[in-house]
N, C-alpha and C positions, 0 to 999 in steps of 0.2 A: 473198261469196267463200268463207268458211269452210264454209257449208252446201252449196256447190256442189262440194265435193271438193278445192278448192285450198287446203288447210290450210297447206301449207308457205309459199306466198306470203302468205297472210293472217297467218301467225305473224310473218314478217319485218316486215310493215307495222305490225302491232300493237306489236311491240317497239320500233320507231322512234318510235311515238307515246308510249310509256311514259316517254321522257325528258322530254316536255313535260307529261304528266299522270300523275305517279307515284302519285297518290292517287285515281285514278278507279276506283271499285269495278267498274263494268261492264267497263272495259278489262282489269282484272286477271282477271276471270272468263273473258273471251274468250282471254286469253293462256294460262290454264290449260287451256282446252278444245282449243286448237290446238297446244299445246306437244308436241314429240316425246318429252318426258321426264315421267314421273309425279312425279319429284322436284321439278321446277320447277312442275308443276301444283299439287302440295301446298303449295309455298312461296307461290305467287300466291294460292291460296284462303285461306291463313292470313293474308296481308296484308289481303285483302278482309274477312275475319272480324274483324280488329282494327279496321277502319274502320267497318263496319256489321254488327255481330254479329246484329242482329235482322232483317236483310233476308231476305225469302223466297228471293231468288235465291241468296244466299250459302248458305242451308240446303240448297237443291236441289243446289248445286255440291258441298257436303260429302257429300251422299248419293251423288252420282255418283262422287266420288273413292273413297268407301268401297267401292262396287261394283267399281270398276276394281282397287283394291288386293286385293280378295278373289279376283279372277280370276288374279292373278299366281301362278305356280308357286313352291312353297317350295323354297329352296335346300337340297340334300341335303349335309350336312357329310361330309367324308371323314376317315377316321381312319387314323393310322399306328400300326402295332403298337409301333414303337420310335422314340422321339425322342432325338436327340442333345442334348448340352448346349447346342450352338449354337442348334439349333431351339427348344429349351425357353426360352432367354433371349429369342429374338426373339418367341416366342409370348407370353411374360409381358409384354414391353414393349408389344406391340400391345394386349393386353387391358387395360392400364392407361390407354390413351388414351381420352378421352371420345368417344362416338359422337354426331355431330351429327344423322345421319339413319340410318334403318333400312338396313342393307346390302342387304336384298332389293330396295330401291327404286332402287338405283343402276343406270343404263342400262337400266331396264325399259321395253320397248316398249309403246306403247298398244295395247290389244286391244279391239276392238268398242266404239269410242267412240260409243255410241248417244245420249248425252246432249249437248245443247247448251244453254248458259245462255240465258235469254230475251234478246231483242234489242229493247229499247225504242227504240233509235235506231240509225241506220245510221252506221257508222264510215266516214268519207270521207277518203281520202288525196289531198290536192290535189297536182296536178302542179307541179313547180318549173321547168318549161321556160320559162314566161313569167310570172314573179312580179310584174312591174311593170305598172301600168295603161297603157292605150293613150295617155292624155294625156302620160305621161312620155316616151314615144318621140316624140310629136309635138313636145314642147318641146325635146327633145334635137336633133331634126332641124332645127328653126328656129334653135337656137343655133349648130349647125354651119354652116348656110347663112350666118348673119350673120358668123361668123368668116371664111368664105371670101370674102364680099363685101368686108369691111374689108381683108383682106390683098391682094386684087386691086386695090383703090383705092390703097393705099399703095405697091404695087409698080409700078403702071402710070402713075399720075399723078405727074409730076415735081415735086419739092419747089419751093416758091416761093423765088426768089432773094432773099436779104435785101437785096442791093444795089439791087433795084428800088424800094425805099422811099425812096431818096435822090434828091432833085431836083437836076439838074445846072445850074450857073450858070457863065457864061463870064467874067464881070467882077465886081469888087467892088461897083460901083454897082448892077448888076442884083440881086445877092444882097442888098444892104442895103435896097433899096426893095421887095422882093417876098417876104421871109421873115418868119416869125412864130416866137414862142417855142415850143420843143418840136419844130420841124421838123428833119428830117434832110436835109442837102444835101451835095453834093460839087462840088469845083471843081479845076481844074488851074492851078497857079500857083506862085509862089515866096513863102515866108514869111521875114520878117526880124524880128529881136528888137526889141521896143519898149522904149526906155529909160524908166526910172521906172515900169514896169509889172511889178514883180517882187515879189509878196507872197502871203501865205496858202498858201505851199507850191507855188505855180504860177508858171511863167514864161510871159509873154504874147508872141505873135508876130503881126505884122500882114501883111495882104495889101494892099499899097499900090497905089493907082491911079496916083499921080504921085509922083516924089521930093519930099521935103520937105513933103509934104501929109499930114496925119494920116490913118491908114488907116480905111477904112470897115468892115473886117472884122478882128476880133482873135480869135485862136485861142489857148486856154490849154493848156499842157502841164504835167503833173505832174512836179515836180523829181525827179531821181534815178530816173526811170522809163526803161524800155527804149525807149519810144516817143518819138522826137525828130524835129524837122523835118529834111527832106532838105536837102542842100547846094544843089542846084539846084531846078529845077521838078519837081513831083510832083503826084499826085492825092491830095487830102485828103478824107476822109469826116468830117463834123463834125455836131454837134447844137447848135442855137441855144439858148443859155441865157438871154440877156437882150438887150433892145433899148434903146439909148440914143439921145439926140438926134442924135449925130454918128456912131454906129457900133453894130454888133452884136457880141456876145460869144458865141463858140461853144466847145464842148468837143470835143477831138480824139477820134475813135473808131478811125480806121484810116488808113494811109498806103500808097500804091502808088507806088513810084519809077518 
């Protein structure tokens, strides 16, 4: 690009590469060649000389710079026949400042840049329009599709009713003969307090089959809890805790009046 006449574009790209490769001698020489300022060109060649003073390319660049500097017109100083005291003080203060660069080189345009440093390799500026590999886009697309499928499943499929896990029984005898420990059941009936079954922080209530006959189903309620048996008939959701010879013991989970 630099040799084809597009030095301005090449200069901008080379300067962007300098942030990543500040000590690349060949890159410094190309910046010097494409720079619109001889001051910057001199600075870049000086940095390259500090890094590789014995390099033939650096020596050629120094010779090119000397040729370009010799072609610059000398600044003609202007003289004033009379200087006021104010002008004299300003002139003295300016003369006392150290000069970092030759004043003749400031803003000096490049004239007949016939020299170009050798190019042992081609400087390539990669495009940043698509920095990610193709597999990253494929993985991202699959992940997005998976999220859409999962959201569709949870939105369209109705949640499973927790009450469907409870088996319905209509009589204490049926519940007693057909349930096992850990099973969740529900029944509609009336619970009554069981005398002498009040300990361990629980109160026990029975689902009686016949009056004056020990109940086949005993349901325990935690004392001082908000959940308590209904006054009349209600639907009870319980979990079987233990089976005895004459009855089953269940733990209350829910009540529907």
